[in-house]
N, C-alpha and C positions, 0 to 999 in steps of 0.2 A: 683489794678486791676480788675474792673467790670466784673463776670462771665459774658459771653454770654447769653441771656435771649432765650430759644428754644419758636419758633413760636407756636401754637396748633397747634393740629392733623390735624384738618382739614385747614393748611397754611403750614404744615409742607411738603416741595417737595418730601423726602423722601418717607412717608406716601403715600404719594399723587400717587407718579411712581409705587410703593408696589399695592395700590388699584386696580390701572385700569391697570397690569401686572392679579393680581387677578380676576379681570373682563373679562377679554380678555380669559383668559384659560378657566373660568368657562363657556362663552359662546359661546367658540368652542366646550366645549366636549357636552355641550347642543345642538347646534347643530348636531352632531356627532351621539349623543341619537336619535335624531325626525329623522334622515335619516336611523338611522338602526332598527328603531321599523317600520318605515314605509314601509324600504323593508323587513323584516322577516315575516313583518303582510301581505301584498302582495301574497309575495309567497309561505305561510302558505294557504291561502286563493283560491290560484292556485294552491295546490298540490303540489308544486316546492319543493325539500328538500333542506336543508341549509348545508348538508354535504359535505363531500370531500371526500365519498367511490367510486364516480364513476370513479375516478384517477387509480383505480383495474381493471377498465372493458376495455373489446377489443375499441378502439381507433378507428379501420376501417378508418383509414387514407392513402391514398396512397400520396408515398414522394417522388418523382423522383430519379434515380440515388443512391439508399440506399436498403440494404438489409431486413430491417426491416418488419414483418410479418402484414398485415393487423388485426389480433389475438393476436399483440403485448398492453402493456396496453396503456391510454392514458398519464401514466407519462413517459412512454419513449420514446413515439410521442413528449411531450413538451420536453423532454434534449435534442434530434435530433435537434428540432428548435432553443435551444437555444445554442447547440453548432454552427450551420449555421451561426447564427448571432454573435459568438464569432470569427468565420472564417472572416464574413465580415470586423467585428470590427478592426480585427491584422493584417488584409492584410491592409485595407483602410487606417489607421490611418498615418502609415508610410509614406504612398506616398502622401497623400493629405497632410501631413508637409512638406516634402520636395517641391514638387509643389511649396504650397502656398508662402513659404521662397522666395526660387528662381524667383515666380515672385514679389512677394514682392520689394526685391532687385530691379528686372529687370524695376519697374514703375519708381524706380530712377535713369535708367541711364542715362548718356549723351548721349548714343548713340542713334538717334531718330529712327530710325527700331526697335532695341527694345524695346525701350520705349513704341512704339505707340502697338507692339504687345503684349506687356504684358497687355495695358489699353484696348485693343481690347477684348484680354482673359475675362478680369476682367468682365468688362463693359456687355459682351457678357453674360455671363453664369448666372452670381449673381442676375440679373434680366428675368431668366427664369425659371419656378418653376421644381425643384427636380422631379416630377412627367415624366415631358415631358424629361427632360433631361434621364432619365431613357429609356423611351421609344424612342426616338434618339438612344442613346446606343445597344438598344438590335436589332431594326429593320434596323438602317442602319448598324452595327459593325459586330454584332452578327449573324443576319439572313442570309445574305449574304455568309457568310463562306461555303467551302462547305460540302456537305451533310454528313452525319454518315454514309454512305452506303460506299461511296467515299470520303477520308478526304484526307488532303493534311498532307504527312509525312515531313515537310524540313528536312535536313541534315540527315534524318533518324534518329533522334533524339525526333521528337515531333509528335503529331499525330493532327490535329486540323480540326474540324467540328462544324457545326454550334449546335452542342449534345453537348459538351463538346469540354472543351481544355486538351492536357493531356502535361505532364514537365517531362524528367529525375527526379529522386528521389534518395534518399538512401534507402537503404537496408540492414537492419543487421541480424543475424543468431546467434546473442549473446546481448541478451537485457540491460545487466549489462554493455557495453560497452556504452550506451548512458548514464546509471545513471552518469558512471564516468566520460564523459563531462558535465554532467551538473555539478557535485562536481567542476569539473574545473573552471567551469563560476564563479560559487558561490566563488571558491579561486580568480579568476582573479578579482570579486568585492572589494575582502579584500585588494589586492595587488594596485590596484587603488587608496584606501582612505589611504593605506598608502605610495605609490608615493606623494599623493594630500599633505600629513602633512609633507612629507620631503621638499618639497616645500616649502611650508608657512613659515617652521623654520629654515629653512637654505637657502631659494631662488635660488637653484641649480634649475634645470630643472629638470620638476616633468616627461619624457615622459611615462604619465599614459598609452597610448593606444598601445608603444611598448611593452610597461614590459605586461599588462593585455592580449594582441595578442599572446605575446609568451609564456604566462602559459600554455595558453589552447591548442595553436600548441605543443606543449611538450609535457606535460601529452596527449592526444587526439595521439599523434605519438607515444609513448611509449606503450599506450596501443593498439593503431591495430594490432601493431605485438607484443608483448606478447599472445593478444588474437588468435593469427596466423589470421588477414586480414580478421575479422568478418562483415565490411561495406563494401558489393559491391553497382554499380550504378546501377538500374534497370530502363533499357529504355522502354517510351510505345511501344507497339507493336499492330498494328490495326487487329481484325478478326470480319471481315464485318462490322458490327454496334457496336460491341462491345470492347473494350481497356482493355489489360492486362500489368499488370506493370506499373511502373511509379507515379507520380502526377496527379490526373484527375481532373476537376472540371464541374461542369455546365456552360454552355452557360450562361444561367441566372445569376448563380454568376459573371461570368466574368463581364457583362454589368451595372449591381448594384451596385459592387464594382470602374470599371472604373466612371460610371456617379456619382457616390456621391461624390470618391476623388476628380473628377478635378471639379465640381463643390462647394465641399466645400473649396475646395482650394482657388476659387477666391473671397471667404469672407476672409479667414486667410492668402492670400495677400494682401487686404486691411490693415489690424490687422497690419501686421509686417509694409507696406508700413508708415504707421502712427506713429509708436512705434520710427523707424527711424529718422523720421522727425522730433522727441519728444525731441530727444539726442540731447544738445545743440554745437554747431556749434566750439564750440573752441575744442571740444573734436575730430573733424575733424581736425581742425587746428594744432591742437599738436600732433595727429598722422605723419601730412606730416611734421611740424618741425621733427620728427626724421627719415623722411626719409622710412615711410612707403610706401610697396604697397598697389596699392586699395584692392589689397585682404588680408593681413595684419592688413590695417586697418578696415575691413568690419570684421574681424576674431576674432584681439582681442580685438578693441575699441568699435565699434559702436554696433552691436548685441549683445556680451555678456549685454552693459545699455542698447539696443532697448527689448532684452527679457524680462528683471523685469517688462514692463508696459504691453508687449505683451501676456504673459503664460497666465493669470487670464481670458483675453475674449477669448482665443486660447483652452482652456478647454470648453468653454460653445460651438465652434465649434465643438469640440472630441463628443460631448454629444447629438449636433444635429445631428451628422452623426449618428449615433447610434439609433438615435430615428427616423430617416428617411428611416430604413432599412428595416423598417417597409411598405414601399411601392415599396418593391422584390414585395409582391402580384403581382403584376400588370403584372410580368413579367413569373409568374408562380414557383418561387424559394420557396422554403420551409422553411421560417424564421422561425421564433418564433409568429410573429404575423400570419399567413399563417396557419400556426398549427392548433393555437387555434381556428381562426373564421372556420376551418375546424372542428373542435372538435364541438365547437357549431354546425353545420351544421346537424352533425351524432345524434342532440339529448341530448347533453350535456348541465348541468346548463348552463346558460352563468354569472350568476352572479360571481358563484366561478373561473370560467373561466379568467372573465377579472380582477378579482382579483390578479390570479397566473400572466397573463401577467403584468399589474402592479407593480408587485413586481418581476418581472425577469427586466423589464426596470429601476425599480429604484436600484436594484442589478448591472449591469452594469453603469448605471450613479454613484455610489456611491464610485466605483469602482477604474473608470478610476478619478474620481474626486480624491481621495485619492492620489494615483501613483503620479497623474501630480502637487498635490501640495506639497508631499514631494519634488520634484522637484524643485520645485519654492523656498520652504523656502531654499535649500541647492542654488539656485542660487542666492536670495536676501544675503545667506552669502558671497558667495563667489564676489558679485561684490560691496559688502557693501565700 
C-alpha cells in the first residue's frame, strides 16, 4: 500500500490553522501593547500615577446605613461595595429563578387566564429598560411606604418604612454553633451524593431531600441543646428613625432586587417555555400513558429534560442580573459601581479604579459560571 503523501506546508491545513492562531495571538498582544503604551504615556504626560498606592488613602465616601468611617481606606469602601453587590446576587438569583420557571410553565398552561397573565407579564417587563423598572419599583413601591419616623410594624415582628425594611433574624451567643450547622450542611451534601448512588446502583428510591434535611436538623437540634440554646430570634424594634435588632435592608436594596429579579425572570420564563416546547411530544404522551399527574409529568419527565437545554442560556441571564446591579446607582444604593464612581469623583485615579471594577464583575461572572456549569454537567449526566 502506498504511503500517503503529505501536502506542502503552505497547503497543510494543520500548519495553516496553527499559523492563523499564532497570528491572531500576536495581533491581540500587539493591540494590547499599543493601548497600554498610549495609556501610560498619556497618564505620565498629565502627571497621573499608574500605581495603586491610593487604595490605602482615606476614601471619603458616604455609605448609607453603614458604620464605616469616611476616613477608612479606599480598599475598605470597595469591599463594602462588593459585599452589597454580592448581597443583591444572593438574594435575587433564587427569586428570579423560581419566578422565571413558574411563569415559563404558566405560559404553556391550558388555563386561558393563567396563560394570558403569564404572557402579559413577560411581554410587559422584558420590553422595558431595566433602569426604568428599577425607578418604578423605587418610586411606586418603596417611597409610598410609611416614613422612617413613623414606620409600620405588622404583627410586631417587622419594621417597614421607605428608608429601610427590617425582619426577624437569628442571633447567636455562641459563634461555634453556626460552624457546626455549616459542617452539618457539608455532611448533608455527602449524604445526598450517597443516596443518589444507592438509587443508581440498586434502583431503590433515594429520598435525598429527607435524608439531607434530616441530617442537618438532627445535628442542629442536638448542638442547640448541648450548647445551652445559643440561638435566639431577634425582633426588630423601632426607636425613632432608627431600628435595633433583626435584619435590616435599605429601601434602595429591595427596590433594585425586586425590579431586577422580576425583569430578569421575564427572560428566564421565555427560555424555560422554549426549552419545554423543545422536549419531544412523545415524552408527554409516555408520561400520560403511565397515568402520571400534570405535576408529576413536569417534575419527573419534562422539566429535567428541558433544563438540559435551558440552563446554559439561564446562566447568561444570571450574569446579566449581576451586571445590571450597577444601575442601583440611580436610587442611591452603594453597590460596587456607585462606590467606585464616588472614589473617582474624590480625585482618585480613574484608570486603576475602572480596572478594579472590571475585575470585580469578572470575578462575579466567572464564579457564577463555574458553579452553574458544575450543576449543568451533573444534570447532563443524570438525564442522559
